[in-house]
C-alpha positions in Angstrom: 118.1 -117.7 8.2 118.9 -114.3 6.7 122.8 -115.0 7.6 122.8 -118.2 6.1 121.1 -117.2 2.9 123.5 -114.2 2.5 126.8 -116.5 3.5 125.2 -119.2 0.8 124.3 -122.4 3.5 121.7 -123.4 2.2 121.5 -126.4 4.2 121.0 -124.4 7.7 118.5 -121.9 5.6 116.3 -125.0 5.0 116.7 -126.1 9.1 115.9 -122.9 9.9 112.8 -122.6 7.8 111.6 -126.0 8.6 112.1 -125.0 12.3 110.0 -121.6 11.5 107.2 -123.6 9.7 106.6 -126.4 12.4 106.0 -123.6 15.2 103.6 -121.9 12.6 102.4 -125.1 12.2 102.2 -125.5 15.9 100.3 -121.9 16.4 98.0 -123.1 13.1 97.2 -126.5 14.8 96.3 -124.5 18.1 93.9 -122.2 16.5 92.3 -124.1 14.8 91.8 -126.5 17.8 90.3 -123.3 20.1 88.0 -122.8 17.1 86.6 -125.9 16.7 85.4 -126.5 20.4 84.5 -122.8 21.1 81.8 -123.7 17.9 80.7 -126.9 19.9 80.4 -124.8 23.0 82.7 -127.0 24.7 84.8 -126.3 28.0 87.8 -127.4 27.0 88.6 -125.2 24.4 92.1 -124.5 25.6 92.6 -127.8 26.9 92.9 -129.7 23.8 95.7 -128.4 22.6 96.9 -128.9 26.0 96.7 -132.4 25.8 98.5 -132.9 22.7 101.3 -131.0 23.9 101.5 -133.1 26.8 101.8 -135.9 24.5 104.0 -134.1 22.3 106.9 -133.6 25.6 105.7 -137.7 26.2 107.0 -138.7 22.8 110.4 -136.0 23.2 110.9 -137.5 27.0 111.2 -141.0 25.6 112.3 -140.2 22.4 115.0 -137.7 23.1 117.7 -139.8 23.7 118.1 -141.3 20.7 119.0 -138.5 18.7 121.3 -137.2 21.3 124.6 -136.5 19.3 123.4 -137.5 15.6 120.7 -135.4 13.1 118.5 -133.3 15.2 115.9 -131.8 13.0 113.1 -134.1 14.0 113.8 -132.9 17.5 113.9 -130.0 16.8 110.4 -129.5 15.0 108.5 -131.5 17.4 110.1 -128.5 19.8 109.0 -126.0 17.6 105.8 -127.5 16.9 105.2 -127.7 20.8 106.4 -124.1 21.4 104.3 -122.2 18.4 101.0 -124.7 20.5 102.2 -122.9 23.8 102.6 -119.8 22.4 99.5 -119.7 20.5 97.4 -121.1 23.6 98.5 -118.4 26.1 98.4 -115.2 23.3 94.7 -116.2 22.8 93.7 -116.7 26.1 95.2 -113.9 27.4 94.2 -111.8 24.1 97.6 -111.3 22.7 99.2 -109.6 25.9 101.3 -112.3 26.5 103.4 -114.9 24.7 105.3 -117.7 26.1 108.1 -118.1 23.8 109.4 -114.2 23.4 110.9 -113.0 26.8 112.8 -110.0 25.2 108.9 -108.0 24.1 108.5 -108.7 28.0 110.9 -106.9 29.5 111.0 -103.8 27.0 107.2 -103.1 28.5 108.7 -103.7 31.8 111.7 -100.8 30.5 109.3 -99.0 29.4 106.7 -99.0 32.7 110.0 -98.4 34.9 111.0 -95.3 32.5 107.3 -94.1 33.1 108.0 -93.9 36.7 111.6 -92.9 36.8 110.1 -89.7 34.4 107.5 -89.4 36.9 110.1 -88.7 39.8 112.3 -86.8 37.9 110.3 -84.3 36.5 107.7 -84.0 39.7 104.6 -85.3 38.3 103.1 -88.1 39.3 104.9 -91.2 39.0 102.4 -94.0 38.7 99.6 -91.9 36.9 100.1 -93.8 33.9 101.6 -96.9 35.0 99.7 -100.7 34.9 100.7 -101.8 38.3 98.8 -104.8 37.8 100.5 -105.5 34.2 103.9 -104.7 35.6 103.7 -107.1 38.6 102.3 -109.6 35.9 105.8 -109.3 33.2 107.9 -109.2 36.0 106.5 -112.3 37.2 106.7 -114.4 34.1 110.6 -112.7 34.0 111.0 -114.0 36.6 109.5 -117.4 35.7 111.1 -117.8 33.0 114.3 -117.8 34.7 113.5 -119.7 37.2 111.9 -122.5 34.8 115.2 -121.9 32.8 117.1 -123.4 36.0 114.8 -125.9 36.8 115.0 -127.5 33.4 118.4 -127.1 33.1 119.4 -129.3 36.6 115.9 -131.4 35.6 117.8 -132.4 32.3 121.1 -132.5 34.0 120.0 -135.0 35.8 117.4 -136.9 34.4 117.9 -136.1 30.9 115.1 -136.3 28.2 112.9 -138.2 30.7 112.3 -134.5 32.5 109.9 -133.2 30.6 107.8 -136.8 31.0 106.6 -135.4 35.1 106.0 -132.5 33.3 103.8 -133.9 30.9 102.0 -135.9 33.2 100.8 -132.7 34.9 100.3 -131.2 32.0 97.8 -133.3 30.7 96.1 -134.5 34.3 94.9 -130.7 34.5 93.8 -130.5 30.4 92.0 -133.3 30.9 90.0 -132.6 33.6 87.6 -130.0 31.1 88.2 -132.6 28.7 86.7 -135.4 30.7 83.6 -133.2 32.0 82.9 -132.6 27.7 82.8 -135.9 27.2 80.3 -137.0 30.5 78.1 -133.9 29.3 77.9 -135.4 25.6 77.2 -139.1 26.9 74.1 -137.2 28.9 
């Protein structure tokens, strides 16, 4: 956005701003939904935004082809809103340790931890004394899963197109619906 502002490309600046605001709206929506559920002591506090995410993935899967090779701002807004939802869910669930849309931060954290290990070896101090190996393992796993997910997503899109998101949305909906159904059944009693 800054580059587009500096170059005087107002339309691209506004498109970027719209995408950013869509992401922000998704994160805000997750926060509101989780707080609402917590206030009511619901077990589905994280499931509710996941259900919304599943419906947004259905929407993308069934309508994405309509916008192919055309104006994509609506699709970008839908995906940015969905990413904002997802990132806020994981950020709240992990206590702000993990952000699912920020791979560079995780790679930086792994690099810092590897630097501590290397410095320990080179300086003769215990190399693992101040390294959280559980967190290092988690971050390395997440980086691997990001890469794997990117490959699976690219292959899925190549072979199925936008509809590749539909089975993923079904899985997400089924998993997220269980706590929501528990809350509904407790309300009826």
